[in-house]
N, C-alpha and C positions, 0 to 999 in steps of 0.2 A: 932022556928027553927027546920027543920025537920032534922033525924038523917044524912040522907044523906049530907045535906048541912052544917049540922056542922062537920062532916068527911070531908068533903073536906075542910072547913076551918083551920080547924087543920092540917090535910095535909099539906096545902101552908106555915105553920109555921114550922113545922120540922126542915125542909132544914136550915132558918134561926138559929136556937135553936144550930143547930148543931156544936158548936164549934172546934176551932183549935188552944186553948189556951197555947197547948205544944208547938207547931210549930211555933207559933208568938214570943213565950220569945226564944226559942232558935235562931231562926232566925234575930231578933233584932241587933245582933253586926256585923251583915255584911250587914244590909240593905243599899243600893245603893252602895258598895262598889265593885261590880261585875258584870260586863254585857254580853250578850251574842252578841257573835261575827259571828256567823255563825250557820245555822240550814241544815243536810244533810241527804238524804234517799236514800236507795236501797233496792231493791228487791230479795231476792233471792231465788233460784229453780227453777220457771218456770215463764212464763208470767202470772201476775196476783196473784203468788206466796206474801208469808207474806212479809212485808215493815219494815225494820230495821231504825231507826230513832237515831241520832245522835244530840248533842247540843253541840258546845264548846262555851268557854268563855276567856273574854282575864286572867283571872285566871288561864289558862294553865291545867282547868279541865275539861272534856266533862263529860256528862249524857246520858243515851241510854234508848232508848224505842222500842218497837215490836207493830205495829199497826196490827190487825187482816187482812187478807187477801182478797183480791180483786184487780180489774182491778181501775184504776185512785185512789188510795190513795197517790202514789208517788207525783202525777202530783198536787194534792191539797196542800199536804204539801210545794212543792218546790213554786206554784204557788200563792196562799193565804198566806199561815201560815208562812213562811219565812220573809216576811217583814214585818209582825205582831209583831214578838217575837226580830228583830235583835236591838241591842242596849238597852235592857230593862233589867230590876233586875230579874235574875232567880229564884230568891224567892220569887218573888210575882207569885204564882203558881195559885192560883183562878184569881186574876185580868188578867192574861193573856190567862188563860181559857176563862171565861167570851170576851174577844176582839177576840179570835177565834173564838167564837160561831158568835160574832155580824158580824165579816168580813165576814165568810161565809153565810150569811144570804140569798143572794141572790141564794145561790151555792146548797140550802136545808140543813142549819145546825141542821135542829130539828132531823133528822136520816142522815141513810147511809151512802155513802163514806166519805163526810165531818168530821160527827164526827168521824168513825171510824179513819181518817187522823188526828183530834186533840186526840184523846184517845193515840196514838203511840207519838205524843209533848208531851202529859201531861206527860205519864209514863217518858220520860225522862228527863222532868223537876226536877220532884222527884227522880230519879233517881240522876242528879247532887245536888238537896240539898243535900239529904243523905251525899253524899261527901263531900260537903261543909261543912255542919254540924259536921260531924263525927258522925253518926247514921243510923241505920239500915233505911230502907223507913217505917216499920210497927211502928215506935216507934215516929217518926213523923206524922203518922195518927191516932193518939191516945192512941196508947199505944198496946201492944202487948198479945192477950188472948192464943196463942198457938206456938208452935217452929215446928209443922210441919201440913201440912193441907191435911185432908184424902182425897186419891185421887181414880177414879174409871175407868176404860177402856172401852171405847166404842167398843165393838167386839161381834161378833155371831157366832155359830157355821154352820159349812158348812151346816148340815143339824137337826133342831133343833126337828121334828119330827120323828130320828134317836135317841134312847139313849145310844148307840154305839157313834155317832159322838159328841155328848155333852158330853158323858164322856172323849174323846179324847181332847174337846177341852177345857173340864176343868182343865184337867191335866195341859195344857201348861199354862195357867193363874197362876195357881199353883205354876208352875214351875218359870215363868216370876221373873229373879230379882229383880222388882221393889217391889217387895211382896205385889200383888194386893188382896184386898180381897171386892172387889166391881165393879159389871160391869154393863153397861148399853148394852141394848140387842134390836135391831129390831124385830117388828111384821112382819106376814108373810102375804102375801094376795094374793091368787091363781089370776094369769089372770092379774097381776102387779108386775112383776117383779124387782127388785132393780134396774136391767142395765136402765130400762125404770121410774124409779123416776119421772121426772120432765118433760117427756112427757105428752102434752095435747090431742093428738090425736094418738090413738093406733088401729092396725088392730082388737085384741081381742073387741070383744062388748061390753064390761062392759066399754072399755076406761078408760080414768080416770074421776072416781067419785068418791063420799064422804063416799060410802055406803059399809058397811059388808055387806055379805052373811052368814048365819049359818054356812055354810061351814069354812069360815073366823074364826068365833066364837069358834068352836071346835078345828081348826086346833092350835090355840093359845092359847086355853086350853091348848092344850096336850102339844104345843113345850114348854111352859112354865113352865108348871110341870116335864118336861125331863130336863130344864135347873134347876129347883130347886134341882130337887135330884140329879144331876149331880156335882153340887156346895154344895150343903150340906144346912143345915137349919138357917145355922147363915152369911151365904156370903148375902153381899149386892147384890140386882138385882132390875134394874131401866128399865123400860117398856118405849121402845123409837118407838115414829112416828114424821113426818114429817108435820105437823099442814094440814092432808089430810084427818080429818073424820068430818061429823055432828055431833051434839051434842048428837044425841038417839043413834047414832052406839058407839061413844066415852063413853058414858055409858054402852052400852051394854059390850064393852069391857073390861070394868073397872071391871063390875060383873064377866065378863068369867075370868081374870086372878086375880081377889081378894085373892085365896083360896092359893096362892105361897107368899103372903103379900111381893108385893114387897115395894121397898123403894119409889117410886112415878111413876106415869104415864107421860110422855113428849111432851108437845105439842100437843095437841090431833087436835084442832081447830084452825083456821086463826088467824094467831100473832095479829088480832087487836082486841081490847079489843070490847066485845059485852055484854049483857046478858045472851047468852047462856054458857060463862066460869064460870055465876054466879051460874047458873041452875047446870051445869056440877058439879061443886064445893061443890054445895049444896048435891048433889044425890050420887055423889062416894063412893065407899068403900075402894077405894083408893087415895091417895095422890095426887094432882093435881099440876103439876109444870110447869112454862112457864117463858120466857123471851131471849131468846137468839136472837130474832128479836126487841126486845123491846132498846129503845136508851134514852138515861138520865133519870132523877128522873120525868121527864112528862111524858115520855111513860110509865113507870113503875106505876103511880099514880092510873090511875083508877083499872090496878088489885090489888092492897095490898087495896085501900079507899072500893072498893067495895067487894071485897073478892072473885075474879073470878079467883083464884089459892090459894094452901094451902102453895106452898113454890115458892119462888122468885128465879128463876136464871138468873143470869149478865154474857154476856159476857165481860170482863171488858174492856180489850183492843180492843172492837167495841163501847160498849155503853155510853165511855164517859169518862173512864180514873178511876184513884184510887179514889181518893177525890169525883167524882160522885157516884162512885160504892158505897163507905163508906154514902154516904147521902142516897141513896137507900135503903142500909141496916137499915141505924138509921129509915127511915121511917117505911119498915116492921116489925120493932122490937116495934114501937108503939101498931102496930097490932098482936102481938105473933107471927109473920110467921118468920119463918128459912131461908135462904138464900143457895143458893149453885151458882157452877159458872161452866158457857159453856166452853170450852177452845176448840180452834182449832188451837193455836200457838206453834210455837218454845219454847223450854226450856227458854229465853227472857221473851217472853209474860206471860207465865204459872209463872213463877218466881214472877215476877213480880205482876201478880194477886192472887199468893198467899200472896203477903205482906198484899195488902188489907185484901185478908181472914184471914189473922193472926190479924188482929185488929178491926174483924168485932164478936159481942159477940156471936151469934147464927147461927154459919156455919158450913153446913150438909154435903158438899161433892164439888170434884171440879174434874173437868173433866183433864183427862189427855191424848193427842196423838200421840202416839208414833208408830204408823205403825200396819199392821199385826201379831197378835202372830206367826201366822203358817209359816212366810216366813222370811228367813235370807237373802236375797237381794232384795225386792221390796220397791221403794221410799215410802219415809216419804210421810203423809199426809198433804196436803194445799200448798205445792209449797218446800215443805221440800224435798231435792232428796238425793239419791246414800247408799247404803250398807246397811249395818245390821240395822236395824230400831232404835235397844236401843244405840248401840255406833254411829250411825249417829246423831241421835236425841241430846246425849250430847257434841256430838262433835261441837256442833252449837256454844258455849259458853264455856271461860275459868272458871273454878269453882273448890273449893280445897273441896277435898271429893266428897261424891255420891250426887248425885240431889233429887234421890227419895230414899227411904228405907222404908222396914216395912208399904208399901201400903200408904206413905205421900211423900209429898213436903217437905223438909225441908228448914225451913227460913236461908238462912245466917245471921250469926250473924258480920256482916261487914257494914262498909258504904255504902249507895246508896240500892242498890237491891242487891248488893256482888255478882256478874257475870258481865262481859262483852262479847261481840262477839268475836269470835274465827277467827281474821283477818286470819290465814294462811288457816285454813279450809274452810269460806267460800268465800274466793277470789275465788277457786275453785269449787263453786256450786252458782255461782252467776244468774240469770236469764238472757238469752239470750239477747244480747244489751247492757247490764248494765255493768256498772265500778264501781269500789270501790269508795264507800263514794262519788257519783258524785253530 
């Protein structure tokens, strides 16, 4: 059998070999004694913002989840998923996940909005299971490797070609009360401004292309050198692109920024797997990371099996939920590949994601989107709105003690996720036309 075929066969077996013995034993006394009575959803912030999920039971206990932002998520939850889980045993999480995938097959349940919606419901099921079984979710996922998850802030200086601007920005990061010790920073392309990032037709003759000029390479080499000098030698720096390059210029960029020793370079090529990812990974002097646009273990499998990246990045409230993330990580572990988490969620989704990260053996870093570091009044990202970014982010949930400290998401030592939506705050920050738990 050829090596590639053998590895594919091995990879197919890994999810089945991933056992949940601890969860099964803990759940057994309550099997078939609790039923789901309702599934509700509400969108916060703005239209297309993050969707919060609630599952009610006849035991009077509710579980909460959060799905990645996007239009149509709530409609999938209420139109497809609600009927699929009503009357069911909430502790049958994996069978219910499978049922939801099958029910939405005609709506494209291998990826996209349907899987995102299922992820939010799956997270709520785990929160509910933890409350019913009086254990933190990470314990039910196989055990807890760590009590806190290293986070990084996605942020860039106003002008990374100006050393003074970089120093001012670095000071803001280091003074942040969350204690960040790592950042993810965007590359810069002249003639390709950030405000036109997703445009495909521009007046600039370069338009939308996937190439870097020598000037672009020199600019990024200089800019990231300024970032490294401003932050210091031990501060984590990731180089951020948006799936925008061809493989040869992705390699050129990797060579240009290699002297600053970044943690990784993110999403350089189109999200779909191709042999170009393998070539880039083999030749790059910098670790290559991808995954935020991949869904379920099947979407990640070719990148892992064929070594199309060095580091796997899972957006857990988007890619299939907590158990699916654990299965992806188990597969990556077979190939000695560490895991990171992309995250554009509020604190409910971020803490849920951190519970999965706590149960993953080789976990490297977790994104945290809390708004602009240089603003005291800007909207929070991805649908969260209003007020100071730090306070606004934390106000979305009820919690005891800090959610983030010393650069780590702290895992609550409480049943379930250990936090819940803050109804008093969120009622005033719903998307237009939304009503509370409609």
